[in-house]
C-alpha positions in Angstrom: -36.5 -37.9 -8.4 -39.7 -36.9 -10.1 -40.8 -37.9 -13.6 -40.3 -34.3 -14.8 -36.7 -34.5 -13.7 -36.0 -37.1 -16.4 -37.8 -35.2 -19.2 -34.6 -33.6 -20.5 -32.8 -36.9 -20.6 -35.6 -38.6 -22.6 -35.9 -35.6 -24.9 -32.2 -35.8 -25.7 -32.3 -39.6 -26.1 -35.1 -39.5 -28.8 -33.4 -36.6 -30.6 -30.0 -38.3 -30.7 -31.5 -41.6 -31.8 -33.1 -39.9 -34.8 -30.0 -37.9 -35.6 -27.7 -40.9 -35.4 -29.8 -42.7 -38.0 -29.8 -39.8 -40.5 -26.1 -39.1 -39.9 -25.3 -42.8 -40.6 -27.1 -42.6 -43.9 -25.2 -39.5 -44.8 -21.9 -41.0 -43.8 -22.5 -44.0 -46.0 -23.4 -42.0 -49.1 -20.8 -39.2 -48.7 -17.8 -41.2 -47.3 -17.2 -38.3 -45.0 -14.9 -39.0 -42.0 -16.3 -36.1 -40.0 -19.9 -37.4 -40.7 -18.9 -40.9 -39.6 -17.4 -39.3 -36.4 -20.7 -37.5 -35.8 -22.7 -40.7 -36.3 -20.7 -42.5 -33.7 -20.9 -39.5 -31.4 -24.7 -39.4 -31.6 -25.0 -43.1 -31.2 -22.7 -42.9 -28.1 -24.9 -40.1 -26.7 -27.9 -42.4 -26.9 -26.1 -45.0 -24.8 -25.0 -42.3 -22.4 -28.5 -41.1 -21.9 -29.7 -44.6 -21.2 -27.0 -44.8 -18.5 -28.3 -41.6 -17.0 -31.8 -43.0 -16.9 -30.4 -46.1 -15.2 -28.8 -43.8 -12.6 -32.0 -41.9 -12.0 -33.8 -45.2 -11.5 -31.2 -46.3 -9.0 -31.5 -43.1 -6.9 -35.2 -44.0 -6.3 -34.3 -47.2 -4.4 -35.2 -46.8 -0.7 -32.5 -46.7 2.0 -31.5 -50.1 3.5 -29.0 -51.4 6.0 -26.2 -51.5 3.5 -26.9 -47.9 2.3 -28.7 -46.1 5.2 -28.6 -42.8 3.4 -30.1 -44.2 0.2 -28.7 -44.5 -3.3 -28.6 -40.8 -4.4 -24.9 -40.9 -5.4 -25.6 -43.6 -7.9 -26.5 -40.9 -10.4 -23.1 -39.3 -9.9 -21.4 -42.6 -10.6 -23.3 -43.1 -13.9 -22.7 -39.4 -14.8 -19.0 -40.0 -14.4 -19.2 -43.1 -16.6 -20.9 -41.0 -19.2 -18.1 -38.5 -19.2 -15.6 -41.3 -19.6 -17.6 -42.8 -22.5 -17.8 -39.4 -24.1 -14.1 -39.1 -23.9 -13.3 -42.5 -25.5 -16.4 -43.4 -27.6 -16.7 -39.8 -28.9 -13.5 -37.8 -28.6 -10.8 -40.4 -29.1 -12.7 -42.2 -31.9 -13.2 -38.9 -33.8 -9.5 -38.0 -33.5 -8.6 -41.5 -34.8 -11.1 -41.3 -37.6 -9.8 -37.8 -38.6 -6.1 -39.0 -38.6 -7.1 -42.0 -40.7 -8.9 -39.9 -43.3 -6.0 -37.5 -43.6 -3.5 -40.4 -44.1 -5.8 -42.4 -46.4 -7.6 -39.8 -48.6 -10.9 -40.8 -50.2 -13.1 -38.7 -52.5 -16.2 -37.2 -51.0 -19.6 -37.8 -52.6 -23.1 -36.4 -52.3 -21.7 -33.4 -50.3 -25.0 -31.5 -50.7 -26.9 -34.3 -49.0 -24.4 -34.4 -46.2 -24.6 -30.7 -45.5 -28.4 -30.8 -45.6 -28.5 -33.6 -43.1 -26.1 -31.8 -40.9 -28.3 -28.7 -41.0 -31.3 -30.7 -40.0 -29.4 -32.4 -37.2 -28.2 -29.0 -36.0 -31.8 -27.7 -35.8 -32.8 -30.8 -33.7 -29.7 -30.7 -31.5 -29.9 -27.0 -31.1 -33.5 -27.2 -29.9 -32.5 -29.9 -27.3 -29.6 -27.7 -26.1 -31.9 -24.6 -25.8 -34.4 -26.8 -23.8 -31.5 -27.7 -21.4 -30.6 -24.0 -21.1 -34.2 -23.1 -20.2 -34.3 -25.8 -17.6 -31.0 -24.6 -16.1 -32.3 -21.0 -16.1 -35.2 -22.2 -13.9 -32.9 -24.1 -11.5 -30.2 -21.5 -11.2 -32.4 -18.6 -10.2 -30.3 -15.4 -10.0 -27.0 -17.2 -10.0 -24.8 -16.4 -13.1 -24.9 -19.2 -15.7 -21.2 -20.1 -15.6 -21.2 -20.2 -11.8 -24.2 -22.5 -12.0 -22.3 -24.9 -14.3 -19.4 -25.0 -11.8 -21.5 -25.2 -8.6 -24.6 -27.2 -9.5 -25.3 -30.6 -8.0 -27.6 -31.5 -10.9 -25.1 -33.8 -12.6 -27.7 -35.3 -14.9 -28.7 -32.0 -16.5 -25.2 -30.7 -16.8 -24.0 -33.9 -18.5 -26.9 -33.9 -21.0 -26.3 -30.1 -21.6 -22.6 -30.8 -22.1 -23.3 -33.6 -24.6 -25.9 -31.5 -26.6 -23.8 -28.4 -26.6 -20.7 -30.4 -27.8 -22.9 -32.1 -30.4 -24.2 -28.7 -31.7 -20.6 -27.4 -32.0 -19.5 -30.6 -33.6 -22.2 -30.4 -36.3 -21.0 -26.9 -37.2 -17.4 -28.1 -37.4 -18.5 -31.1 -39.5 -20.5 -28.9 -41.9 -17.7 -26.4 -42.3 -15.1 -29.2 -42.9 -17.3 -30.8 -45.5 -17.9 -27.6 -47.3 -14.2 -26.6 -47.4 -13.2 -30.1 -48.5 -15.7 -30.0 -51.4 -14.7 -26.5 -52.3 -11.0 -27.2 -52.3 -11.2 -30.7 -53.6 -9.0 -31.8 -50.7 -10.6 -34.4 -48.4 -7.9 -33.8 -45.8 -10.1 -30.9 -44.6 -12.8 -33.5 -43.8 -10.3 -35.4 -41.6 -9.3 -32.2 -39.9 -12.9 -31.5 -39.1 -13.2 -34.9 -37.5 -10.1 -34.2 -35.4 -11.6 -30.8 -34.3 -14.8 -32.6 -33.3 -12.7 -35.0 -31.2 -10.9 -32.2 -29.5 -14.2 -30.6 -28.5 -15.6 -33.8 -27.2 -12.5 -34.6 -25.2 -12.5 -31.1 -23.7 -16.2 -31.4 -22.7 -15.6 -34.9 -21.3 -12.7 -33.7 -19.1 -14.8 -30.8 -17.8 -17.8 -33.1 -17.0 -15.5 -35.7 -15.3 -14.0 -33.1 -13.0 -17.3 -31.7 -12.0 -18.9 -35.1 -11.3 -15.8 -36.5 -9.6 -16.1 -33.8 -6.9 -19.7 -34.8 -6.3 -18.9 -38.5 -6.3 -16.1 -38.1 -3.7 -18.4 -36.1 -1.4 -19.0 -32.4 -2.0 -20.5 -29.9 0.4 -24.1 -28.8 -0.3 -25.1 -25.4 -1.8 -23.7 -22.5 0.4 -27.3 -21.3 0.7 -28.1 -24.3 2.9 -25.1 -23.5 5.1 -26.4 -19.9 5.5 -30.0 -21.1 6.3 -28.8 -23.5 9.0 -26.5 -20.9 10.5 -29.2 -18.2 10.5 -31.8 -20.6 11.9 -29.4 -21.3 14.8 -28.7 -17.7 15.4 -32.4 -16.8 15.5 -33.2 -19.5 18.1 -33.1 -18.0 21.6 -31.9 -21.2 23.2 -29.0 -21.9 20.8 -26.1 -19.8 21.9 -23.5 -20.7 19.3 -22.8 -23.0 16.3 -19.6 -24.9 17.2 -19.2 -26.8 13.9 -21.3 -27.4 10.8 -20.9 -29.9 7.9 -23.2 -30.3 4.9 -22.8 -33.1 2.3 -24.6 -33.5 -1.0 -25.7 -37.2 -1.0 -27.5 -37.0 -4.3 -29.7 -34.6 -6.4 -32.0 -32.9 -3.9 -30.6 -34.9 -1.0 -28.5 -33.2 1.6 -27.0 -34.4 5.0 -26.4 -31.8 7.7 -24.3 -32.5 10.8 -24.1 -29.6 13.3 -22.7 -29.2 16.8 -24.3 -26.4 18.8 -24.0 -24.8 22.3 -27.4 -24.9 23.9 -28.6 -23.0 26.9 -27.0 -25.0 29.7 -29.8 -24.4 32.2 -32.2 -26.5 30.1 -33.3 -30.0 31.1 -32.7 -32.9 28.8 -36.4 -32.8 27.7 -36.2 -29.1 27.0 -33.0 -29.5 25.0 -34.7 -32.2 22.9 -37.6 -29.8 22.2 -35.0 -27.1 21.1 -33.3 -29.5 18.8 -36.5 -30.8 17.2 -37.8 -27.2 16.7 -34.5 -26.2 15.1 -34.6 -29.2 12.8 -38.1 -28.4 11.8 -37.2 -24.8 11.0 -34.3 -25.8 8.8 -36.3 -28.5 6.9 -39.1 -26.0 6.2 -36.7 -23.6 4.6 -34.5 -26.2 2.9 -36.7 -29.2 1.8 -33.5 -30.8 0.3 -32.2 -31.6 3.8 -33.0 -35.3 4.1 -30.8 -36.1 7.2 -30.0 -33.8 10.0 -27.8 -34.7 13.1 -27.7 -32.1 15.8 -25.3 -32.6 18.7 -25.4 -30.4 21.8 -21.9 -29.6 23.2 -20.0 -27.0 25.2 -17.4 -24.6 23.6 -13.8 -25.4 24.1 -12.2 -23.7 27.1 
């Protein structure tokens, strides 16, 4: 994975580190439960992004005897761990903090400071989210945005986007809860805001976990690769039929293809090898993500 591929992770890490510090100051002076929940959320996001960077680093390890297809799926593992931490460290804690604030009411102080810091945090977090969206727009091409979120194999980008989008929405909820609590003089609204933030984080964490779990178990590659391989076989004069075709996403930008084809039976072994090598070269030229390709000549079932 290239250095540019980790740019969005580092950007979010620095943004969340700064935001966590200023939120913590605001939580201390205001006594706001929703602000405290947002502080923990941003701090947890920093840890999550460090885990993603660890996953990116592990994917760069070369293949060995124990892992002959490399370590590409390591990023999926750490992405899944991030989703779990977002669920517990962000969502569950925020719900607990909100329930505690509702049952043990405390007066809010320096509300203006809290709202101002939330507004500043929202500007920073929103900018990071928009940066993620721009990167996804580049990667998705003409595919609809929601379809890209469901189908993409770029787990690192989707996880960071999910964190940042949830954080932006959480900041809006925290500011709204703080304003209503100050306006009504009822601090329970602040606790309700914390619970709402927790519900958002739990929902995002569940979505991310489902998407990454599919990749971790072993998901087929983008349908475009399947189409390219099938078309390349159909265009080759000595390949008569595709008998079976499997594609597996082994990691970001790493695809394994296993295909069984019916080759012209009059060819010699040497000629059949040339056909297979030419076919593999054609596929890899059109799909650079294909790292491993296994072509087996066979006869159709009678």
